[in-house]
N, C-alpha and C positions, 0 to 999 in steps of 0.2 A: 287171140285170147291166150292168156298166159296159163301155163299148167303148173300146178302145185308140185308135182313130182319132179318136173324138170328144174324148177327153182331150188328145191331141196338138194338135188344131186349136184347142181352147180355150186351151191353153198358149201357142200361137203368137200368137193374136189378142187374147186377154184375160188373158194371163199376168201382166200388170202389176197387175191387180186381184185375182189369186188365184182366179179363177173355176174353173180346172182343179182346184185343190186342194179346193174345195167339192164339185165333181163327183165327185172320187175319194174323198170321205168324210174328208178330212184337214181338219177344220173349224178346228183350232187354227192350222195353217199358213196356211190361207186367210185367217184374221183377221189374222195377222201381215203377209201380203202386202198386204191391204187397208189396214191402218194405215200402212204405209210406202210406199204407192203414189205419194205425191207426191215421193219421193226418186228415183224411176226405177230403184232397185235391184231391186225385184220384177220390173220389165220385163226386166231382164237375166237374172234367175233364171228367169223364165218362158220366155225363149228357150232357156236351157240345159235346162229341163224338157222343152221341145218335142223337142229332139234326143234326150234320154234316153228319152222315151216313144216316139218314132218308131223308134228303133233297138232297143228292148227286145223280147225274145223274147215271143211271145203267151202261152206257158205261164207265163213268169215274171210277166207282167202279171196274168194270171188268178189266180196264186197270191197276189200281193201285194194286189190290189185287189178281187177277186171272192171270195176265200176258197175257191177251188177246191182240193180235196185233190189230192195227188199221184196220178198215174195208176198203172195196174197195172205198167208197165214201169219204175217209179222204183226207185232204190236207197236203201235205208235203212241208215244207218251207226250201229253201236252205239257210243255215246260213253261207256259206263261204263268206269271205270278197272279194270285187271286186279285180280282178287282181291275184287271187291265184288259178285259174282254172288248170294251168299245174301241180301244185303240187298235186292236188286232182285227176287228171286224168279225169276231167269233163270239157266239154266246152259247154256253153249254145247254143241254136239254133242260127245259123248264125255266130258262131265263131268256128274256127278250129285250130288244132295244127299248129305251124309254118311249112311251106313246104307242107302242106296237104290241101291247099285251093282249092276249086273247080274252074277250069279255067273259065274266063269270068265274074267274079263277082267283078272286080276291075274297077276303073275309067279308061278311055282310057289313055294309056301311062304310067300306073303304074303297077308294079309287085313287090312283096315283095323281099327284098334283099336276095341273095343266092339261089333263085329259078329261074330256067331257064324257060322263057315264052315259050308256045307252038308255033310252026311255024305259021307265019302269025299274031301273036299278036303284036299290035303296041308297038314299043319301046319307052321308056321314052326319050324325047329330052334332049340332053346335051347342056345346054346353056353356052356360054362363060361368064366367071365371072372373075372379077378382083381378084387378090390374097387377101386372108384374112389377117388382122393384127393379131398379137398374142392375143390381148385382145378380138377381135371378135371370134377367134377360141376357146378361153377359155370359153367365154359365151355360145357358141353353144354346147361345150362338157358338160358344166354344165347343160344346159337344157336337153340334151340327158340323162345324169345321173339321173336327177330328174324324167324323164319319165320312166326310168328303175326301179327306187326305187318305184315309184307309181304303177308299175306292168303293165304299158301300153306298154312297150317294153320288149321282152325277152332278155336274155343275148346275144344270138346269133345275134338278130337284133341290139342290142346296139353295139356289137363289129363290125358288118358290117358297121354301120353308122359312128362309130368312125374311122375306117380304111379309109372310104370314105372321111371324113373330113380331116384327116391327109394327105391323098394322094393329096388332092386339094391344099395343102399349098405350 
């Protein structure tokens, strides 16, 4: 296990030769320091590395150079873009894969397409509607496609809604 103080002292006294880089396991950088050691540029960089190492947080040093995993009090940030949970296999709290919703968490009269509601669950009322024009149907299909592209509808939900719209024509 590498020690922060040792690395800082090596950077201060032998930084011009890149010894601290070799110690930290940065062999490529150490070779570059060694090759250019006659120009005294690595000596200046070694002095800068000394200050960086001396002022670095011990946890950050361990994470960078010792490969220590984050501790139990660490914060993990989800970097997935919205709407890509199914591809990653992760669903945030309150969201479930299609067809695996807990019963009773929907507004009255609504149940996802393609899922059979449990007995006694209120059915969605079917309102009588005038036939849609071709332009109106095209606009609604376009809106559905935009929701699918944005990740708000899965492909199965999109296909079910599209079939429902086409059947109502």
